[in-house]
Each structure stands twice: as C-alpha cells, then as structure tokens.
LUMPA-536782 format. One line per field, with one value per residue (C-alpha): y, z, x; residue in three letters. Coordinates in nm, 2 decimals. Each point is the difference from the previous one (the first is absolute). Layout:
BEGIN
north = (Y,...)
up = (Z,...)
east = (X,...)
rest = (ALA,...)
This chain:
BEGIN
north = (9.95,-0.14,0.22,-0.02,0.31,0.16,0.26,0.22,-0.13,0.29,-0.20,-0.34,-0.14,-0.15,0.15,0.35,0.30,0.10,-0.35,-0.16,-0.36,-0.26,-0.01,0.27,-0.13,0.26,-0.19,-0.26,-0.24,0.06,-0.06,-0.36,-0.06,-0.17,0.14,0.34,0.01,0.17,0.06,-0.05,0.37,0.06,-0.30,0.10,0.32,-0.20,-0.10,0.32,-0.03,-0.37,-0.04,-0.26,-0.23,-0.22,0.08,-0.10,-0.30,-0.14,0.04,-0.17,-0.29,-0.05,-0.02,-0.31,-0.12,0.18,0.26,0.29,0.28,0.35,0.24,0.22,-0.29,-0.06,0.37,0.07,-0.32,-0.19,0.29,0.13,-0.36,-0.04,0.32,-0.13,-0.33,0.18,0.17,-0.33,-0.19,0.28,-0.01,-0.38,0.01,0.27,-0.22,-0.30,0.23,0.13,-0.35,-0.10,0.30,-0.10,-0.36,0.12,-0.21,0.06,0.05,-0.29,0.05,-0.10,0.05,0.21,-0.22,0.13,-0.21,0.05,-0.17,0.02,-0.20,-0.18,0.25,0.31,0.08,-0.11,-0.14,0.31,0.23,-0.21,0.01,0.37,0.06,-0.23,0.20,0.33,-0.11,-0.15,0.35,0.18,0.17,-0.27,-0.25,-0.23,-0.37,-0.05,-0.35,-0.10,-0.34,-0.13,-0.26,-0.22,-0.20,-0.10,-0.17,-0.37,-0.16,-0.10,-0.37,0.07,0.22,-0.28,-0.25,0.23,0.08,0.37,0.06,0.21,0.19,0.11,0.34,-0.07,0.01,-0.38,-0.03,0.15,-0.15,0.23,-0.13,0.05,0.35,0.08,-0.13,0.21,0.33,-0.11,-0.05,0.34,0.17,-0.19,0.17,-0.30,0.12,-0.26,-0.14,-0.23,-0.02,-0.23,0.12,-0.02,-0.01,0.15,-0.18,-0.35,0.13,-0.17,0.02,-0.07,-0.32,0.03,0.37,0.26,0.37,0.13,0.34,0.15,0.28,0.19,0.35,-0.02,-0.29,0.03,-0.31,-0.01,-0.24,-0.05,-0.09,0.16,0.22,-0.30,-0.07,-0.34,-0.09,-0.17,0.21,0.05,-0.14,0.24,0.03,0.18,0.32,0.04,0.05,0.29,0.35,0.16,-0.15,0.10,-0.12,0.06,0.02,0.02,-0.08,-0.35,0.09,0.17,-0.29,-0.24,0.20,0.04,-0.38,-0.08,0.25,-0.15,-0.35,0.10,0.15,-0.30,-0.23,0.20,0.00,-0.22,-0.28,-0.05,-0.12,-0.38,-0.03,0.21,-0.18,0.17,-0.07,-0.20,0.33,0.18,-0.10,0.11,0.25,0.34,-0.11,-0.32,0.18,0.26,-0.28,-0.19,0.31,0.10,-0.35,-0.01,0.35,-0.09,-0.34,0.06,0.36,0.19,-0.26,0.03,0.38,0.02,-0.27,0.06,0.30,0.29,-0.06,0.08,0.35,0.19,-0.13,0.18,0.30,0.14,-0.08,0.09,0.02,-0.04,0.12,-0.17,0.14,-0.20,0.33,0.07,0.25,0.01,-0.08,-0.08,0.03,-0.17,0.24,-0.23)
up = (14.97,0.00,0.27,0.23,0.22,-0.03,0.21,-0.05,0.14,0.24,0.19,-0.02,0.05,-0.35,-0.29,-0.10,0.10,-0.23,-0.14,0.02,0.12,0.20,0.16,0.23,0.35,0.13,-0.18,0.23,-0.29,-0.14,0.34,-0.01,-0.33,0.05,-0.31,-0.12,-0.38,-0.24,-0.37,-0.18,-0.06,0.38,0.09,-0.22,0.20,0.30,-0.18,0.13,-0.02,-0.09,-0.31,-0.27,-0.01,-0.29,-0.37,-0.27,-0.12,0.35,0.04,-0.33,0.11,0.31,-0.18,-0.04,-0.34,0.02,0.27,-0.15,0.24,-0.11,0.16,0.09,0.19,0.20,0.09,0.08,0.18,0.12,0.11,0.25,0.12,0.06,0.20,0.21,0.05,0.10,0.28,0.11,0.00,0.21,0.25,0.02,0.08,0.26,0.17,0.01,0.14,0.26,0.11,0.02,0.22,0.23,0.02,0.05,-0.29,-0.34,-0.28,-0.24,-0.37,-0.13,-0.37,-0.09,-0.18,-0.28,-0.14,-0.35,-0.11,-0.29,-0.29,-0.28,-0.28,0.21,-0.02,0.35,-0.13,-0.19,0.28,0.26,-0.21,-0.05,0.37,0.09,-0.22,0.13,0.36,-0.06,-0.11,0.31,0.18,0.17,-0.27,0.21,-0.09,-0.15,-0.10,-0.21,0.06,-0.18,0.16,-0.32,0.15,0.29,-0.23,0.03,-0.29,-0.30,0.09,0.34,-0.14,-0.24,0.28,0.22,-0.29,0.02,-0.34,-0.12,0.33,-0.03,0.16,0.24,0.37,0.03,-0.27,0.21,0.26,0.27,0.28,-0.20,-0.10,0.36,0.12,-0.25,0.11,0.37,-0.04,-0.17,0.28,0.26,-0.14,-0.15,-0.19,-0.28,-0.13,-0.30,-0.23,-0.29,-0.36,-0.27,-0.38,-0.21,-0.30,0.14,0.21,0.30,0.32,-0.09,0.17,0.25,-0.08,0.28,0.01,0.30,0.14,0.23,0.25,-0.18,0.10,-0.19,-0.15,-0.25,-0.01,-0.31,-0.06,-0.07,0.36,0.23,0.17,0.12,0.37,0.16,0.04,0.33,0.32,0.16,-0.31,-0.16,-0.38,-0.23,-0.01,0.38,-0.06,-0.25,0.10,-0.31,-0.26,-0.35,-0.20,-0.38,-0.12,-0.33,-0.11,-0.12,-0.37,-0.02,0.16,-0.24,-0.30,0.13,0.07,-0.35,-0.15,0.21,-0.11,-0.37,0.06,0.19,-0.29,-0.24,0.24,0.30,-0.11,-0.31,0.21,-0.03,0.37,0.09,0.19,-0.23,-0.33,-0.12,-0.01,-0.23,-0.31,0.09,-0.22,0.13,0.04,0.18,0.22,0.11,0.07,0.21,0.19,0.07,0.13,0.23,0.13,0.06,0.16,0.20,0.03,0.05,0.24,0.21,-0.02,0.12,0.26,0.15,-0.13,-0.02,0.35,0.14,-0.17,0.30,0.22,-0.20,0.12,-0.35,-0.30,-0.35,-0.23,-0.37,-0.29,-0.34,-0.13,0.26,0.17,0.37,0.03,0.38,0.31,0.33,0.31,0.32,0.29,0.28)
east = (24.34,-0.35,-0.14,0.31,0.05,0.34,0.18,0.31,0.32,0.02,-0.26,0.18,0.35,0.01,0.20,0.09,-0.22,-0.29,-0.04,-0.34,0.04,-0.18,-0.34,-0.13,0.06,-0.25,-0.28,-0.16,-0.05,0.35,0.15,-0.12,0.18,0.33,0.16,0.12,-0.08,0.24,-0.06,0.33,0.06,-0.02,0.21,0.29,0.04,0.10,0.32,0.15,0.38,0.02,0.21,-0.01,0.30,-0.12,0.05,-0.24,0.21,0.00,-0.38,-0.05,0.22,-0.22,-0.33,-0.21,-0.12,-0.33,0.06,0.19,0.08,0.08,0.25,-0.30,-0.16,0.32,0.04,-0.37,-0.10,0.31,0.23,-0.26,-0.05,0.37,0.01,-0.29,0.18,0.32,-0.19,-0.16,0.33,0.16,-0.29,0.01,0.37,-0.05,-0.25,0.24,0.27,-0.24,-0.10,0.37,0.07,-0.29,0.13,0.36,0.14,0.13,-0.25,-0.01,-0.03,-0.35,-0.09,-0.30,-0.25,-0.22,-0.28,-0.14,-0.32,-0.25,-0.14,0.17,0.08,-0.03,0.37,0.13,0.33,0.10,-0.11,0.19,0.32,-0.02,-0.06,0.29,0.24,-0.12,0.03,0.35,0.12,-0.09,0.29,0.21,-0.09,-0.21,-0.02,-0.34,-0.12,-0.31,-0.15,-0.31,-0.22,0.01,0.29,-0.22,-0.25,-0.02,0.19,-0.22,0.03,-0.14,-0.28,-0.09,-0.01,-0.22,-0.23,0.10,0.16,-0.29,0.01,0.36,0.03,-0.29,0.09,-0.01,0.27,0.27,0.22,-0.12,0.21,0.32,-0.10,-0.09,0.33,0.18,-0.16,0.03,0.38,0.03,-0.18,0.20,0.31,0.16,0.30,-0.04,-0.33,-0.07,-0.30,-0.09,0.01,-0.26,0.03,-0.27,0.15,-0.06,-0.30,0.13,0.21,0.37,0.11,0.28,0.06,-0.01,0.06,0.21,-0.09,0.27,-0.05,-0.27,-0.12,-0.33,-0.18,-0.29,-0.22,-0.22,-0.29,-0.36,-0.11,0.26,-0.26,-0.21,-0.03,-0.06,-0.37,0.09,0.01,0.34,0.19,0.25,0.03,0.23,-0.19,0.05,0.37,-0.01,0.09,-0.16,-0.23,-0.10,-0.30,-0.01,-0.36,-0.18,-0.35,-0.07,-0.07,0.34,0.18,-0.17,0.11,0.36,0.02,-0.11,0.25,0.27,-0.09,0.02,0.35,0.12,-0.13,0.23,0.30,0.05,-0.23,0.21,0.29,0.01,0.06,-0.31,-0.27,-0.24,0.18,-0.30,-0.20,0.25,-0.18,-0.34,-0.18,-0.10,-0.36,0.10,0.25,-0.26,-0.26,0.26,0.11,-0.36,-0.08,0.30,-0.09,-0.37,0.05,0.32,0.14,-0.33,-0.12,0.31,-0.02,-0.36,0.02,0.35,0.19,-0.24,-0.14,0.35,0.02,-0.14,0.28,0.27,0.19,-0.01,-0.22,0.11,-0.31,0.06,-0.22,-0.06,0.33,0.20,0.10,-0.05,-0.28,-0.08,0.20,-0.16,0.22,-0.12,-0.01,-0.11)
rest = (MET,SER,GLY,GLU,TYR,VAL,VAL,GLY,LEU,GLU,GLU,THR,ARG,TYR,GLY,PRO,LYS,ASN,SER,ARG,VAL,GLY,VAL,ASP,VAL,LYS,SER,GLU,SER,ALA,ALA,ALA,GLU,PRO,TYR,LEU,VAL,PHE,PRO,ARG,GLU,GLU,TRP,ARG,GLU,LEU,ARG,GLN,ASP,ALA,THR,LEU,SER,LEU,GLY,LYS,PRO,GLU,ILE,VAL,SER,LEU,GLN,GLY,ILE,ASN,SER,ALA,MET,SER,LEU,GLU,GLU,VAL,VAL,GLU,VAL,PHE,LEU,PRO,LEU,THR,ARG,LEU,LEU,ALA,LEU,HIS,VAL,GLU,ALA,ALA,ARG,GLY,LEU,LEU,ASP,ALA,GLN,ALA,THR,PHE,LEU,GLY,ARG,ALA,ALA,ARG,LYS,VAL,PRO,TYR,LEU,ILE,GLY,MET,ALA,GLY,SER,VAL,ALA,VAL,GLY,LYS,SER,THR,SER,ALA,ARG,ILE,LEU,ARG,GLU,LEU,LEU,ALA,ARG,TRP,PRO,GLY,SER,PRO,THR,VAL,GLU,LEU,VAL,THR,THR,ASP,GLY,PHE,LEU,TYR,PRO,ASN,ALA,ASP,LEU,GLU,ALA,ARG,GLY,LEU,MET,ASN,ARG,LYS,GLY,PHE,PRO,GLU,SER,TYR,ARG,ARG,SER,ALA,LEU,LEU,GLN,PHE,VAL,SER,ASP,LEU,LYS,ALA,GLY,ALA,ARG,GLU,VAL,ARG,CYS,PRO,THR,TYR,SER,HIS,LEU,ILE,TYR,ASP,VAL,VAL,PRO,ASP,GLU,GLU,ARG,VAL,ILE,VAL,ASP,PRO,ASP,ILE,VAL,ILE,ILE,GLU,GLY,LEU,ASN,VAL,LEU,GLN,THR,SER,PRO,ARG,PRO,ASN,GLN,ARG,TRP,VAL,ALA,ASP,PHE,PHE,ASP,PHE,THR,ILE,TYR,MET,HIS,ALA,GLU,VAL,PRO,HIS,LEU,ARG,SER,TRP,TYR,THR,GLU,ARG,PHE,LEU,LYS,LEU,ARG,ASP,THR,ALA,PHE,ARG,ASP,PRO,ASP,SER,TYR,PHE,HIS,HIS,LEU,ALA,GLY,LEU,SER,ASP,ALA,ALA,SER,ILE,ALA,ARG,ALA,GLU,LYS,ILE,TRP,ALA,THR,ILE,ASN,GLU,VAL,ASN,LEU,VAL,GLN,ASN,ILE,LEU,PRO,THR,ARG,GLU,ARG,ALA,SER,LEU,VAL,LEU,GLU,LYS,GLY,PRO,ASP,HIS,LEU,VAL,GLN,THR,ILE,LYS,LEU,ARG,ARG,TRP)
C-alpha cells in the first residue's frame, strides 16, 4: 500500500466488518487525500452479495483484440464496481425525486451518465463493454447504452484539411460542440438522442450513419479525453455532465508494450482485410511492425497521454490501476 494508513471497517462505513480498506481518516495527512486506496484483495470483499450474471463465453465475446479479461477479473474488480454504481444510481434518482417533490411536479427521467477515460491500449473498450453488460443485468433490466467518442471525431477529410491527421485522438480532433450537445440532450431528459458512428475498419466516421438511443437508464461514454474540462471560465464541457467517472491507468512502459502487441495482432488479423485503412501495413515484417508501432506510440499516443489524458486522472471518481500483466491491482475511490 506504499505507506498508506488503513483502518478496520468497524471504524468506517465502507465494506464488511474486519476488512482493512482505505486511508486512515484520523491521520491529518491522510485526511487531505481525496482517494481511498484499495488493493485488489480488499476491493473484492466489497462485492458482498452481488452475483455474476455473465458466463465465460460471453466475457470472451466482449474482449478486445489485446485486452483479455478473466472471469476472476470480472468477479473481483467489476462486480464490486457495479454494486457501488447501483448505490450511486439509486441515490441520484432519490435526489431527482426529492427535487420534484419540492417543486411540486412529476419527476422526469434523466439517464445516469458514466464517463470512462484512459490511454490508448489500456483496455477501456473491453472494460466498458463488460461494465455495460453487468449493469444491464441488474434487477429490472435497465436500458444501458455504451457510446464511444470516436464517432465525434472530425471525418478524415476534415482532419486532413485542418492538418490534424497526425493528431487524431487529441482534443482538437473532436467535434466538441456536437459531443457537448449530445450529452446536454441526454441530461435534459430527451427521450431520443442520436450520435454518429465510427468504423475502425475504415478508420473514419461513417458518412450519413447515426445511432439512435431511446429512453436510456444509464449511458456509459468511453473515450480518451472525456474527463477534460474547458480551459475557458464559465464554459461547460462534457465532463461537467457525468454522474460518475472512471479512469483506467497503467504506467507508460506497460502501455507502450501493450500497444505494440496489439499492433502486431492487428497486422495479422484486421489489417489483412482489403477494406482496412491499414491494409498496406499487413505485409510488414515483425521488426518493421514493431518499429512502426513504437514510432506511432512515441510521436502520437504518448504525447496525447502526457499532455491531455493523464492530467485528467485526478478528476475521476474511481481509478483502476493496472500492473504489467494487464490486471487491475489497485482501486482508488474518490471520497470528496
């Protein structure tokens, strides 16, 4: 725990009695820390009576090309998280009902918004899909939608015209006003909202294709920069609309290694499709592929991570910290 102070649960409100979790709120220095820190073995105890509703075949079907997730990872990390989210969603609905009672009007349905951020290759997409499936199987079968911010990128033609093709994924490569309008409509309680779609095969926004989201209970919005806030005072940004936010973290050397591994796997699979934007890379040797991947990582992905993505980590409600084996080792839960 790297010197963190811990206390038994008989002294806190978190988790089952006799567990050792979180920072010691009696410590003056610890009291200034915004996060409770949980090693994985402590976090898994907070699952309590949450039950797994996904089988191994379903978990496998939700995995990314380089982001395998074991049944154990789902049970020990994501089941406790869904229990926490269930409590948060219930509390949020209670506040809406209380406000409606105060105003003397019927409560309107407003979806609970979850933002998920983190670097390229950290495993956001797989984690978001697993989380969506688990949340959708709560009692009452809530409608849970997953939206990635890729669809809100400028089309490649526009990026080329703006000189931004090599900065795809950087904040300036997104149609911020469209993304902001999307989350604003969700939080305004619009029954039907639309969002653009993106194809990783063609590496571009799909022209004239929209996805329609109808009457959602929970919406997960996953993307590199979703936790950013506007640099301008009094200007709202997407992060302002989230009810709960998750940041997936790993050290840069691990991310670089995972990105290179993913590149090699894509070269042998998706890149071989003649319609793939990256089809011209399918014939690269291992050495050339590794060199190309490391160059892309060093000049684009790591720059974006250091400049734009990593600085948003401390805004997250929850931080999932991964080790070199791609497994979550530590969970940090914001307490204020």
